[in-house]
TORDRENDREN-559410 format. One record per residue: residue number from 1; chain; x, y, z of N, C-alpha, C in turn. Coordinates in Angstrom, 3 decimals, always signed. Atoms other than C-alpha are relative to their C-alpha. Layout:
   k c      n_x      n_y      n_z     ca_x     ca_y     ca_z      c_x      c_y      c_z
 NUM A        X        Y        Z        X        Y        Z        X        Y        Z
...
//
This chain:
   k c      n_x      n_y      n_z     ca_x     ca_y     ca_z      c_x      c_y      c_z
   1 A   +0.623   -0.099   -1.556  +40.808  +79.935  +56.442   -2.011   -0.155   -0.641
   2 A   +1.432   -0.207   +0.470  +37.463  +80.632  +54.514   -0.459   -1.215   -0.864
   3 A   +0.452   +1.334   +1.181  +37.862  +77.304  +51.781   -0.256   -0.959   +1.650
   4 A   +0.247   +0.532   -1.192  +38.004  +75.355  +55.506   -1.544   +0.529   +0.482
   5 A   +1.521   -0.502   -1.174  +34.752  +77.217  +57.003   -1.097   -0.520   -1.748
   6 A   +0.946   +0.271   +0.566  +32.990  +76.555  +53.804   -0.076   -1.268   -0.176
   7 A   -0.074   +1.606   -0.060  +34.190  +72.744  +53.599   -0.873   -0.390   +1.046
   8 A   +0.493   +0.693   -0.649  +32.717  +72.523  +56.879   -1.477   +0.142   +0.275
   9 A   +1.664   -0.233   +0.235  +29.778  +73.892  +56.131   -0.956   -1.082   -0.913
  10 A   +0.171   +1.218   +1.231  +29.009  +71.594  +53.104   -0.022   -1.426   +0.740
  11 A   -0.117   +1.754   -0.123  +29.865  +68.771  +55.387   -1.581   +0.087   +1.223
  12 A   +1.285   +0.075   -0.531  +27.172  +69.865  +57.819   -1.547   -0.206   -0.469
  13 A   +1.312   +0.046   +0.586  +24.561  +70.625  +55.310   -0.455   -1.739   -0.562
  14 A   -0.044   +1.675   +0.768  +25.488  +67.092  +53.749   -0.191   -1.420   +0.950
  15 A   +0.358   +0.538   -1.216  +25.125  +65.627  +57.266   -1.952   +0.068   +0.099
  16 A   +1.368   -0.372   -0.450  +21.879  +67.253  +58.064   -1.077   -0.453   -1.406
  17 A   +0.609   +0.462   +0.913  +20.617  +66.146  +54.477   -0.255   -1.749   +0.064
  18 A   +0.275   +1.539   -0.155  +21.226  +62.042  +55.062   -0.664   -0.135   +1.143
  19 A   +0.514   +0.304   -0.906  +19.913  +62.453  +58.005   -1.567   +0.279   -0.208
  20 A   +1.529   -0.501   +0.721  +16.297  +64.146  +57.030   -0.115   -1.328   -1.240
  21 A   +0.286   +1.402   +0.954  +16.596  +61.003  +54.133   -0.192   -0.820   +0.916
  22 A   +0.928   +1.126   -0.487  +16.710  +58.479  +56.550   -1.302   -0.247   +1.049
  23 A   +1.777   -0.025   -0.787  +13.832  +59.741  +58.986   -1.162   -0.144   -1.404
  24 A   +0.968   +0.151   +0.794  +11.839  +59.856  +55.818   -0.545   -1.398   -0.690
  25 A   -0.290   +1.232   +0.246  +12.897  +56.607  +54.555   -0.801   -0.780   +1.093
  26 A   +0.432   +1.254   -1.012  +12.172  +55.112  +57.979   -1.222   +0.044   +0.456
  27 A   +1.375   -0.303   -0.413   +8.874  +56.898  +58.159   -1.015   -0.656   -1.151
  28 A   +1.089   +0.415   +1.288   +7.607  +55.225  +54.996   +0.860   -1.191   -0.273
  29 A   -0.098   +1.782   +0.197   +8.458  +51.306  +55.323   -0.799   -0.643   -1.039
  30 A   +0.610   +0.805   +0.472   +7.237  +48.755  +53.272   -1.400   +0.208   +0.511
  31 A   +1.337   -0.376   -0.364   +3.276  +48.353  +53.338   -0.185   -0.975   +0.916
  32 A   -0.111   +0.569   -1.370   +2.088  +46.946  +56.964   -1.414   -1.328   -0.502
  33 A   +1.003   +0.870   +0.558   -0.289  +43.717  +57.066   -1.081   +0.610   +1.073
  34 A   +1.132   -0.424   -1.234   -3.801  +44.100  +58.454   -0.542   -1.365   +0.056
  35 A   +0.203   +1.498   -0.248   -4.921  +40.909  +60.039   -1.805   +0.322   +0.049
  36 A   +1.418   +0.358   -0.491   -8.918  +40.486  +60.659   -0.953   -0.972   -0.277
  37 A   +1.308   +1.543   +0.472  -11.852  +37.699  +60.293   -1.056   +0.727   -0.487
  38 A   +1.166   -0.164   +0.848  -13.874  +37.457  +58.165   -0.993   -1.415   +0.053
  39 A   +1.051   +1.233   +0.048  -17.467  +35.375  +58.238   +0.077   -0.685   +1.167
  40 A   -0.211   +0.700   -1.384  -16.861  +34.074  +61.669   -1.405   -0.188   +0.845
  41 A   +1.254   +0.135   -0.215  -19.481  +32.299  +63.331   -0.362   -1.999   +0.195
  42 A   +0.530   -0.960   -0.349  -21.540  +31.197  +65.142   +0.420   +0.744   +1.129
  43 A   -0.054   -0.476   -0.989  -21.195  +33.565  +67.908   -0.544   -0.272   +1.168
  44 A   +0.979   +0.082   -0.871  -23.695  +32.558  +70.252   -0.043   -1.578   -0.152
  45 A   -0.277   +1.179   -0.187  -22.960  +28.985  +71.135   -0.069   -0.904   +1.362
  46 A   -0.489   +0.738   -1.295  -22.759  +26.080  +74.014   +1.053   -1.114   -0.285
  47 A   -1.451   +0.947   -0.364  -20.182  +24.034  +75.294   -0.298   -1.086   -0.946
  48 A   +0.442   +1.295   +0.980  -19.478  +21.371  +72.747   +0.014   +0.425   -1.625
  49 A   -0.079   -0.626   +1.796  -20.168  +23.493  +69.570   +1.583   +0.570   -0.729
  50 A   -1.384   -0.194   +0.740  -17.537  +24.417  +66.810   -0.128   +1.740   -0.768
  51 A   -0.228   -1.249   +0.411  -16.769  +28.121  +65.747   +0.761   -0.113   -1.036
  52 A   -0.691   -0.136   +1.267  -15.689  +28.594  +62.263   +0.323   +1.170   -0.639
  53 A   -0.327   -1.632   +0.586  -14.178  +31.530  +60.188   +0.844   +0.107   -0.933
  54 A   -0.795   -0.318   +0.523  -11.863  +32.973  +58.271   +1.177   +0.863   -0.106
  55 A   -1.226   -0.988   -0.642   -8.483  +34.868  +59.122   +0.822   +0.360   -1.464
  56 A   -0.309   -0.850   +1.257   -7.669  +37.347  +55.943   +1.484   +0.947   +0.740
  57 A   -0.896   -0.857   -0.291   -4.479  +39.003  +55.826   +0.714   +0.883   -1.349
  58 A   -0.126   -0.980   +1.234   -3.676  +42.334  +53.472   +1.380   +0.638   +0.277
  59 A   -1.375   -1.021   +0.086   -0.342  +43.793  +52.604   -0.027   +0.832   -1.162
  60 A   -0.206   -0.968   +1.227   +0.570  +46.736  +50.725   +1.586   +0.002   -0.564
  61 A   -1.295   +0.049   +0.129   +3.893  +46.069  +49.024   +0.256   +1.397   -1.443
  62 A   -0.569   -0.985   +0.882   +5.883  +48.947  +47.443   +1.183   +0.698   +0.243
  63 A   -1.907   -0.508   -0.367   +9.570  +50.564  +47.193   -0.242   +0.548   +0.918
  64 A   -0.225   -0.832   -0.635  +10.525  +51.587  +50.248   +1.241   -0.270   +0.877
  65 A   -1.043   +0.253   -0.625  +13.419  +51.525  +53.068   +0.625   -1.435   -0.174
  66 A   -0.611   +1.402   +0.204  +13.726  +47.793  +52.786   -0.736   -0.814   -1.092
  67 A   +0.468   +0.899   +1.251  +13.822  +45.733  +49.869   -0.021   -1.578   +0.266
  68 A   -0.022   +1.217   -0.157  +13.240  +42.026  +49.544   -1.567   -0.501   +0.567
  69 A   +1.109   +0.282   -0.537  +10.272  +40.161  +51.082   -0.592   -0.176   +1.268
  70 A   +0.680   +0.361   -1.461   +7.952  +40.154  +54.039   -0.768   -0.669   +0.280
  71 A   +0.406   +1.375   +0.025   +6.725  +36.933  +55.374   -1.028   +0.404   +0.882
  72 A   +1.011   -0.217   -0.963   +3.478  +37.363  +57.314   -0.903   -1.359   +0.308
  73 A   +0.521   +1.574   -0.027   +2.228  +34.184  +59.314   -1.095   -0.128   +1.072
  74 A   +1.451   -0.024   -0.677   -1.226  +33.803  +60.358   +0.152   -1.101   +1.636
  75 A   +0.178   +1.111   -1.408   -1.908  +32.854  +64.214   -1.438   +1.089   +0.426
  76 A   +1.484   -0.295   -0.369   -5.456  +33.248  +66.141   +0.269   -0.339   +1.569
  77 A   +0.027   +0.546   -1.674   -6.333  +33.545  +69.969   -1.091   -0.337   +0.331
  78 A   +1.252   +0.390   -0.024   -9.247  +31.669  +70.573   -0.799   +0.471   +1.385
  79 A   +0.229   -0.701   -1.271   -9.459  +33.280  +73.947   -0.263   -0.995   +1.303
  80 A   +0.359   +0.735   -0.920  -10.133  +29.981  +75.609   +1.035   -0.848   +0.567
  81 A   -1.208   +0.437   -0.191   -7.348  +29.175  +78.162   -0.188   -1.632   +0.117
  82 A   -0.120   +1.858   -0.271   -6.765  +24.867  +78.553   +1.180   +0.042   +1.453
  83 A   -0.065   +0.109   -1.084   -7.057  +24.117  +82.198   +2.059   -1.087   +0.257
  84 A   +0.391   -0.876   -1.049   -4.836  +24.529  +84.280   +0.783   +1.220   -0.393
  85 A   -0.589   -1.458   +0.353   -3.342  +27.508  +82.360   -1.149   +0.664   +0.182
  86 A   +0.501   -1.329   +0.048   -4.706  +30.632  +82.915   -0.086   +1.186   -1.151
  87 A   +0.149   -0.656   +0.637   -3.791  +32.378  +80.040   -0.322   -1.130   -1.811
  88 A   +0.097   +0.627   +1.379   -4.925  +31.511  +75.910   +0.782   +0.065   -1.053
  89 A   -1.282   -0.337   +0.707   -2.351  +30.659  +74.036   -0.219   +0.254   -1.506
  90 A   +0.410   -0.058   +0.928   -1.806  +31.880  +70.588   +0.144   -1.456   -0.915
  91 A   -0.133   +1.565   +1.096   -1.951  +29.293  +67.486   +0.038   +0.471   -1.147
  92 A   -0.288   -0.349   +1.504   -0.415  +29.532  +64.220   -1.270   -1.189   -1.088
  93 A   +0.966   +0.972   +1.141   -2.971  +28.648  +61.147   +0.878   -0.838   -0.474
  94 A   -0.589   +0.876   +1.131   -1.899  +25.826  +58.860   -0.104   +0.538   -1.170
  95 A   +0.095   -0.736   +1.122   -0.758  +27.250  +55.836   +1.491   +0.766   -0.274
  96 A   -1.281   -0.891   +0.124   +2.318  +29.017  +54.225   -0.275   +1.413   +0.017
  97 A   -0.244   -1.621   -0.647   +3.198  +32.543  +55.228   -0.707   +0.553   -1.168
  98 A   +0.499   -0.925   +0.910   +1.711  +35.244  +53.091   +1.128   +1.076   -0.071
  99 A   -1.377   -0.580   +0.366   +4.554  +36.833  +51.390   -0.009   +1.309   -0.966
 100 A   -0.129   -1.321   +0.949   +4.977  +40.414  +50.183   +1.184   +0.733   -0.308
 101 A   -1.447   -0.537   +0.282   +7.496  +41.430  +48.063   +0.241   +1.347   -0.432
 102 A   -0.134   -1.197   +0.545   +8.802  +44.666  +47.606   +1.438   +0.213   -0.525
 103 A   -0.596   -0.285   +0.758  +10.806  +45.713  +45.166   +0.185   +1.761   -0.179
 104 A   -0.104   -1.405   +0.397  +12.762  +48.928  +44.795   +0.178   +0.721   -1.083
 105 A   +0.295   -0.570   +1.357  +12.621  +49.254  +41.315   -1.158   +0.288   -0.458
 106 A   +1.043   -0.106   +0.441   +9.260  +49.329  +41.081   -1.057   +0.684   +0.952
 107 A   +0.898   -0.842   -0.605   +7.339  +51.958  +42.628   -1.556   +0.092   +0.215
 108 A   +1.439   -0.245   -0.256   +3.656  +51.106  +42.051   -0.233   -0.799   +1.373
 109 A   +0.435   +0.284   -0.979   +1.651  +50.044  +44.685   -0.677   -1.377   -0.354
 110 A   +0.437   +1.588   +0.603   +0.799  +45.843  +44.942   -1.023   -0.285   +1.541
 111 A   +1.279   +0.621   -1.363   -2.105  +44.495  +47.565   +0.482   -1.619   -0.126
 112 A   +0.393   +1.702   -0.243   -1.697  +40.649  +48.568   -0.970   +0.001   +1.060
 113 A   +0.487   +0.412   -0.796   -4.261  +38.793  +50.097   -0.284   -1.108   +0.420
 114 A   -0.029   +1.556   -0.424   -4.161  +35.735  +51.989   -1.000   -0.319   +0.929
 115 A   +1.312   +0.028   -0.833   -7.079  +33.718  +53.699   +0.447   -1.536   +0.511
 116 A   -0.194   +1.317   -0.894   -6.931  +31.130  +56.245   -0.870   -0.507   +0.840
 117 A   +1.274   +0.509   -0.976   -9.717  +28.766  +57.436   +0.676   -0.373   +1.324
 118 A   -0.057   +0.482   -1.612  -10.128  +27.955  +61.091   -1.169   -0.492   +0.435
 119 A   +0.758   +0.587   -0.885  -12.138  +26.256  +63.486   +0.155   -0.427   +1.338
 120 A   -0.597   +0.263   -1.762  -12.065  +25.975  +67.384   -1.564   -0.616   +0.553
 121 A   +0.757   +0.797   -0.778  -14.234  +23.960  +69.543   -0.308   +0.167   +1.753
 122 A   -0.162   -0.391   -1.293  -15.334  +25.360  +72.701   -0.693   -0.977   +1.485
 123 A   +0.135   +1.084   -1.039  -15.160  +23.176  +76.123   -0.708   +0.545   +1.240
 124 A   -0.355   -0.961   -1.201  -15.647  +26.018  +78.797   -1.027   +0.852   -0.324
 125 A   +0.672   -0.820   +0.477  -18.539  +28.221  +79.335   +1.030   +1.896   +0.301
 126 A   -0.308   -1.395   -0.437  -18.005  +32.282  +79.355   +0.201   +0.801   -1.201
 127 A   -0.124   -1.254   +0.917  -17.237  +35.416  +77.313   +1.412   -0.199   -0.665
 128 A   -1.638   -0.376   +0.388  -14.067  +34.995  +74.840   +0.372   +0.733   -0.992
 129 A   -1.179   -1.220   +1.272  -11.747  +37.199  +72.493   +0.493   -1.134   -0.602
 130 A   -1.130   +0.543   +1.373  -10.812  +35.605  +68.961   +0.129   +1.228   +0.046
 131 A   -0.843   -1.231   +0.083   -8.272  +38.044  +68.372   +0.973   -0.361   -1.149
 132 A   -0.750   +0.762   +1.201   -6.482  +37.330  +64.826   +1.446   +0.962   +0.555
 133 A   -1.738   -0.600   -0.943   -2.482  +38.232  +64.990   +0.254   -0.325   -1.254
 134 A   -1.034   +0.424   +1.318   +0.133  +38.088  +62.183   +1.657   +0.165   +0.710
 135 A   -0.967   -0.172   +0.082   +3.624  +38.101  +62.723   +1.252   -0.281   -1.532
 136 A   -0.600   -0.399   +1.597   +6.081  +39.513  +60.050   +1.325   +0.290   +0.260
 137 A   -1.683   -0.743   +0.183  +10.073  +39.663  +59.469   +0.378   -0.459   -1.484
 138 A   -0.681   -0.099   +1.180  +12.002  +40.345  +56.402   +1.011   -0.807   +0.190
 139 A   -1.618   +0.621   -0.370  +15.556  +39.404  +55.800   +0.634   +0.726   +0.633
 140 A   -1.133   -0.873   -1.030  +17.811  +40.712  +58.051   -0.615   +0.614   +1.060
 141 A   +0.360   -0.120   -0.688  +15.519  +41.485  +60.521   -1.098   -0.948   +0.826
 142 A   +0.343   +1.524   -0.776  +13.637  +39.441  +63.715   -1.548   +0.291   -0.140
 143 A   +1.890   -0.018   +0.246   +9.853  +38.632  +63.564   -0.496   +1.168   +1.079
 144 A   +1.032   -0.927   -0.714   +7.331  +41.237  +65.149   -1.187   -0.464   -0.128
 145 A   +1.254   +0.587   -0.213   +3.636  +40.881  +65.596   -0.923   +1.189   +0.061
 146 A   +0.838   -0.742   -0.090   +0.637  +42.882  +65.132   -1.706   -0.868   +0.290
 147 A   +1.049   +1.369   -0.043   -3.142  +41.821  +65.935   -1.088   +0.832   -0.775
 148 A   +1.373   -0.248   +0.556   -6.681  +42.635  +64.287   -0.941   +0.591   +1.351
 149 A   +0.995   -0.282   -0.813   -9.823  +43.386  +65.447   -0.500   -1.370   +1.156
 150 A   +0.437   +0.997   -0.547  -11.415  +41.047  +67.953   -1.757   -0.134   +0.069
 151 A   +1.754   +0.357   +0.052  -14.739  +39.101  +67.868   -0.439   -0.826   +1.107
 152 A   +0.440   +0.537   -0.843  -16.638  +37.842  +70.667   -1.163   -0.940   +0.070
 153 A   +0.603   +1.227   -0.042  -17.952  +34.319  +71.690   -0.246   +0.087   +1.074
 154 A   +0.587   +0.229   -1.411  -20.377  +33.796  +73.983   -0.502   -1.221   +0.255
 155 A   +0.061   +1.431   +0.220  -20.493  +30.170  +74.812   -0.959   -0.358   +1.658
 156 A   +0.512   +0.853   -1.193  -23.058  +28.554  +77.546   -0.222   -1.166   +0.343
 157 A   +0.173   +1.246   -0.091  -23.880  +25.565  +79.102   -0.940   -0.810   -0.607
 158 A   +1.180   +1.269   +0.888  -25.526  +22.514  +76.893   -1.104   -0.379   +1.007
 159 A   +1.040   +0.661   -0.968  -28.627  +21.907  +78.801   +0.017   -1.753   +0.073
 160 A   +0.063   +1.320   -0.016  -29.063  +18.364  +80.207   -1.295   -0.243   -0.410
 161 A   +1.661   +0.641   -0.155  -32.037  +16.111  +78.987   -0.551   -0.368   +0.556
 162 A   +0.568   +0.513   -0.659  -34.504  +15.721  +80.568   -0.754   -0.853   -0.078
 163 A   +0.651   +1.442   +0.586  -35.756  +12.310  +80.380   -1.890   +0.122   +0.487
 164 A   +1.196   +0.159   +0.039  -39.480  +11.771  +79.713   -0.962   -0.488   +1.052
 165 A   +0.826   +0.901   -0.799  -40.595   +8.990  +82.273   +0.619   +0.846   +1.854
 166 A   -0.451   -0.571   -1.384  -40.283  +10.172  +86.179   -0.315   -1.315   +1.015
 167 A   +0.419   +1.073   -0.836  -41.277   +8.248  +89.451   -1.537   +0.268   -0.065
 168 A   +1.197   +0.267   -0.351  -44.818   +9.115  +89.092   -0.568   -0.673   -1.391
 169 A   -0.314   +0.810   +1.066  -44.667   +8.243  +85.426   +0.752   -0.236   -1.061
 170 A   -1.251   +0.484   +0.772  -42.234   +6.014  +84.238   -0.070   -0.309   -1.148
 171 A   +0.019   +0.476   +1.013  -43.281   +5.148  +81.082   +0.638   +1.071   -1.376
 172 A   -0.649   -1.130   +1.090  -41.173   +6.651  +77.800   -0.598   -1.093   -0.609
 173 A   +0.547   +1.146   +1.177  -42.765   +5.399  +74.787   -0.145   +1.152   -1.181
 174 A   -0.094   -0.728   +1.381  -42.552   +6.805  +71.183   -1.137   -0.663   -0.877
 175 A   +0.807   +0.554   +1.041  -45.263   +4.544  +69.671   -1.193   -0.862   +0.819
 176 A   +0.679   +1.009   -0.948  -48.218   +2.181  +70.301   +0.675   -1.416   +0.395
 177 A   -0.915   +1.745   -0.279  -46.060   -1.069  +70.359   +0.819   +0.264   +1.061
 178 A   -0.747   -0.025   -0.843  -43.606   +0.299  +72.234   -0.777   +0.813   +1.994
 179 A   +0.495   -0.174   -1.240  -46.227   +1.518  +75.247   -0.365   -1.221   +0.211
 180 A   +0.498   +1.588   -0.391  -47.725   -1.907  +75.126   +0.817   -0.925   +0.555
 181 A   -1.033   +0.585   -0.486  -44.503   -3.328  +75.652   +0.671   +0.441   +1.400
 182 A   -0.073   -0.120   -1.305  -43.648   -1.261  +78.666   -0.902   -0.195   +0.862
 183 A   +1.209   -0.178   -1.104  -47.168   -1.343  +80.411   +0.176   -1.628   +0.344
 184 A   -0.183   +1.252   -0.380  -46.664   -5.373  +80.150   +1.344   -0.552   +0.849
 185 A   -1.054   +0.177   -0.862  -43.211   -5.272  +81.545   -0.161   +0.432   +1.162
 186 A   +0.260   -0.864   -0.629  -44.355   -3.317  +83.992   -1.072   -0.754   +1.019
 187 A   +1.117   +1.243   -0.503  -47.352   -5.967  +84.807   +0.857   -1.034   +0.626
 188 A   -0.876   +1.153   -0.228  -44.824   -8.588  +84.602   +0.973   +0.192   +1.387
 189 A   -1.051   -0.408   -1.297  -42.550   -6.921  +87.424   -1.279   -0.069   +1.359
 190 A   +0.906   +0.222   -1.486  -45.861   -6.417  +89.998   -0.492   -1.571   +0.088
 191 A   +0.742   +1.283   -0.589  -47.496   -9.868  +89.558   +1.497   -0.912   -0.004
 192 A   -1.231   +0.669   -0.448  -43.884  -11.269  +89.964   +0.210   +0.262   +1.675
 193 A   +0.181   -0.193   -1.527  -43.822   -9.758  +93.104   -1.082   -0.518   +1.125
 194 A   +0.696   +0.719   -0.780  -47.146  -11.033  +94.188   -0.702   -1.018   -0.071
 195 A   -0.250   +1.797   -0.093  -46.210  -14.295  +93.104   +0.523   -0.396   +1.259
 196 A   -0.905   +0.234   -1.183  -43.618  -14.135  +95.618   -0.545   -0.144   +1.360
 197 A   +0.527   -0.208   -1.389  -45.773  -13.200  +98.625   -1.078   -0.948   -0.140
 198 A   +0.837   +0.971   -0.177  -48.622  -15.698  +97.908   +0.562   -1.305   +0.160
 199 A   -0.242   +1.247   -0.789  -46.345  -18.463  +98.069   +0.832   +0.255   +1.284
 200 A   -0.402   -0.407   -1.680  -44.769  -16.977 +101.352   -1.263   -0.013   +0.497
 201 A   +0.839   +0.105   -0.713  -48.192  -16.889 +102.138   -0.856   -1.379   +0.190
 202 A   +0.618   +1.570   +0.401  -49.227  -20.594 +101.187   +1.110   -0.832   +0.995
 203 A   -0.737   +0.751   -1.154  -46.196  -21.711 +103.121   -0.051   +0.485   +1.316
 204 A   +0.020   -0.233   -1.207  -46.952  -19.927 +106.266   -0.913   -0.575   +0.068
 205 A   +0.792   +0.486   -0.275  -50.339  -21.347 +106.424   +0.076   -1.283   -0.131
 206 A   -0.202   +1.056   -0.586  -49.116  -24.745 +106.036   +0.610   +0.044   +1.431
 207 A   -0.843   +0.137   -1.493  -46.239  -24.463 +108.854   -1.191   +0.146   +1.217
 208 A   +0.570   -0.273   -1.376  -49.191  -22.744 +111.000   -1.279   -1.086   -0.024
 209 A   +1.248   +0.515   -0.257  -51.835  -25.205 +110.518   -0.250   -0.959   +0.805
 210 A   +0.339   +0.622   -1.037  -51.122  -27.356 +113.325   -0.832   -1.381   -0.272
 211 A   +0.535   +1.021   -0.051  -52.040  -30.579 +112.153   -1.560   +0.069   -0.693
 212 A   +1.267   -0.092   +0.362  -55.423  -29.253 +110.683   +0.155   -0.246   -1.577
 213 A   -0.481   +0.392   +1.037  -55.806  -30.852 +107.443   -0.632   +0.926   -1.082
 214 A   +0.657   -1.246   +0.713  -58.198  -27.907 +106.058   +1.148   +0.819   -0.825
 215 A   -0.842   -0.820   +0.358  -55.552  -25.362 +106.457   +1.198   -0.138   -0.614
 216 A   -0.892   +0.672   +0.706  -52.877  -27.763 +104.962   -0.391   +0.100   -1.066
 217 A   +0.960   -0.105   +1.108  -55.347  -28.166 +102.049   +0.229   +1.454   -0.805
 218 A   +0.431   -1.377   +0.510  -55.862  -24.554 +101.671   +1.659   +0.940   -0.139
 219 A   -1.592   -0.625   +0.211  -51.812  -23.627 +101.835   +0.811   -0.709   -1.540
 220 A   -0.387   +0.996   +1.703  -51.325  -26.240  +98.896   -0.656   +0.671   -0.986
 221 A   +0.668   -0.075   +1.525  -53.796  -25.192  +96.629   +0.974   +2.225   +0.075
 222 A   -0.329   -1.714   +0.267  -52.511  -20.936  +97.237   +1.734   -0.394   -0.516
 223 A   -1.178   +0.256   +0.702  -49.114  -22.354  +96.529   +0.172   -0.790   -1.665
 224 A   +0.043   +0.948   +1.140  -49.903  -24.561  +93.599   -0.839   +1.260   -1.411
 225 A   +0.393   -0.716   +0.967  -52.296  -21.707  +92.188   +0.692   +0.854   -0.490
 226 A   -1.074   -1.271   +0.486  -49.498  -19.140  +92.355   +0.434   -0.673   -1.235
 227 A   -1.084   +0.671   +1.065  -47.077  -21.340  +90.341   -0.527   +0.090   -1.118
 228 A   +0.413   +0.244   +1.351  -49.382  -22.375  +87.645   -0.440   +1.696   -0.387
 229 A   +0.178   -0.882   +0.596  -50.713  -18.765  +87.372   +1.479   +1.078   -0.230
 230 A   -0.977   -0.516   -0.070  -47.115  -17.152  +87.371   +0.477   -0.582   -1.517
 231 A   +0.127   +0.506   +1.140  -46.400  -19.775  +84.582   -0.360   +0.493   -1.176
 232 A   +0.446   -0.674   +0.846  -48.922  -18.891  +82.594   +0.126   +1.562   -0.691
 233 A   -0.677   -1.355   +0.665  -47.897  -15.111  +82.528   +0.980   -0.160   -0.574
 234 A   -0.849   +0.085   +0.363  -44.388  -16.157  +81.776   +0.077   -0.164   -1.452
 235 A   +0.412   +0.566   +1.065  -45.938  -18.146  +79.061   -0.306   +1.270   -1.362
 236 A   +0.774   -1.094   +0.726  -47.781  -15.360  +77.689   +0.864   +1.144   -0.560
 237 A   -1.476   -1.003   +0.729  -44.682  -12.952  +77.767   +0.343   -0.789   -0.836
 238 A   -0.874   +0.829   +0.990  -42.966  -15.483  +75.605   -0.353   +0.027   -1.036
 239 A   +0.925   +0.098   +0.778  -45.797  -15.783  +73.470   +0.270   +1.514   -1.061
 240 A   +0.236   -1.550   +0.074  -46.097  -11.871  +72.763   +1.913   +0.443   -0.637
 241 A   -1.280   -0.098   +0.353  -41.947  -11.873  +72.478   +0.338   -0.821   -1.836
 242 A   +0.293   +0.964   +1.384  -42.342  -14.463  +69.452   -0.528   +0.679   -1.063
 243 A   +0.697   -0.651   +0.863  -44.605  -12.713  +67.711   +0.370   +1.913   -0.313
 244 A   -0.817   -1.301   +0.299  -42.882   -9.404  +67.638   +1.528   -0.505   -0.669
 245 A   -1.355   +0.945   +1.046  -39.668  -11.432  +66.344   -0.667   -0.357   -1.224
 246 A   +0.777   +0.529   +0.869  -42.005  -13.149  +64.006   -0.507   +1.151   -1.071
 247 A   +0.717   -1.480   +0.814  -43.762   -9.511  +62.577   +1.179   +0.875   -0.214
 248 A   -1.353   -1.164   +0.015  -40.422   -7.884  +63.034   -0.402   +1.503   +0.090
 249 A   +0.290   -1.371   -0.584  -41.840   -5.150  +64.890   +1.139   +1.135   +0.970
 250 A   -1.307   -0.859   -0.482  -39.382   -2.374  +65.877   -0.230   +0.340   +1.279
 251 A   -0.115   -0.283   -1.662  -39.480   -2.818  +69.734   +0.929   -0.304   +0.832
 252 A   -1.513   +0.304   -0.685  -36.473   -2.738  +72.046   -0.629   -1.163   +1.044
 253 A   +0.450   +0.584   -0.953  -36.998   -5.613  +73.891   +1.009   -0.328   +1.261
//
C-alpha cells in the first residue's frame, strides 16, 4: 500500500515537472522578428510623387522550443486604397525571405538583419499610414504576422500651373524674339479682320451707288487698296518667317 502511494506521488511530481517544463519552453520561443522602416521619405508630398524607403527585419536566433528555421517575409501597407476598394491592401516586397536558423545544439544568441527597398507613388490626397509587416512561419507551423511602427505620409493636390497669358494680356513670351513673333501674329489677326470689313464696305458702296460713277469708283478703290494692303502684310509675314528660318532663330512659328 505504501509502495503504491509512493509511486502515485512520484507520478504526480513527474507530471508537474513535465508540465512546468513545457510552460518554460513555450515562454521562451526562438527570437521574434522586429519589422520597421528606415529612411522613408519624403513624408510631405503632392499627388504623383513617389515615396521611397527601406523595410528592415531583425530576428534573434537561439536555442528554443522549436528547432529548424523560421522564415520571415517582408510585407508593407502603403495606406492608399485603390478605387473602388475602401481598404489598402498588404503588398509583399520583392526579395527572398529572411531566414532565422535556430539550432538546439547552439545556445549562443545570433541576430539576422534583412533589408528590402520599396517605393510607392501616391495618386490621391490625404493622410496615409505606411505600416511595415512580416509574415513568419517555421517547419510544421502555419504563417502568422506581426506589424511594426507606422510612418505617416501627407499628400496634397498638385497645383495646376497658371498660364502667364490671360484675356487682358494674352502674350506669353520667354524672350524678345518670341515677343516680336507674338506681336506680329496679333497684328496679322487684327488686320485680317479689318481687311474683311473694308472689302465688305467697298462692296456695299458699289451696290448702293445707284449708277453714280463717283461712288462706284470709290467702292472699287476701297476693295483694290484693301486687297493690295493685305497682300503686302502677307508678304511681310512670309519674309519674316524666311529670315527666322535662315538665321535659325529659336522661335516657335
